[in-house]
C-alpha positions, 0 to 999 in steps of 0.5 A: 754397644761398641764405642764409635770413637777412641774414648768412652763418652758418657753417651756410650754408657747404659742409660742407668749409669748416665742418669746416675752420673748426672745426679752425682755431679760426675764430670765427663772427661774429654780426650787429650789435645792432639799434641798430647796424643802423639808421640811428641808432647808439647809444653803448651799442650801439657800446660793446657792439660795440667791447668784443665785438670787443676794440677792433678797429675794422675788425671793428666797421666790417664788422659794422655796414656803416659806415666805420672813420672813422665808427666812429672819429668816433662813438667820439671824439664819445661819449668811448669810448676808441680803445684798450682801457682 
């Protein structure tokens, strides 16, 4: 089966994996907001995503397809705390 969107959703997985994920309590991630998918990242969109992923910069990095260093630099530039306040 081919994924019909730009990201793999839980419904794209084989049934056995879908069931295992449900029982294991695995969270399904969602695509990045449109503002983060584009070349220009906005402060508001980055702050929203950092909050959504509970300040886990590795998760944010994977979601937007940018390096963790770049995420960190944007956070410093825009005075977004590196840790949850």
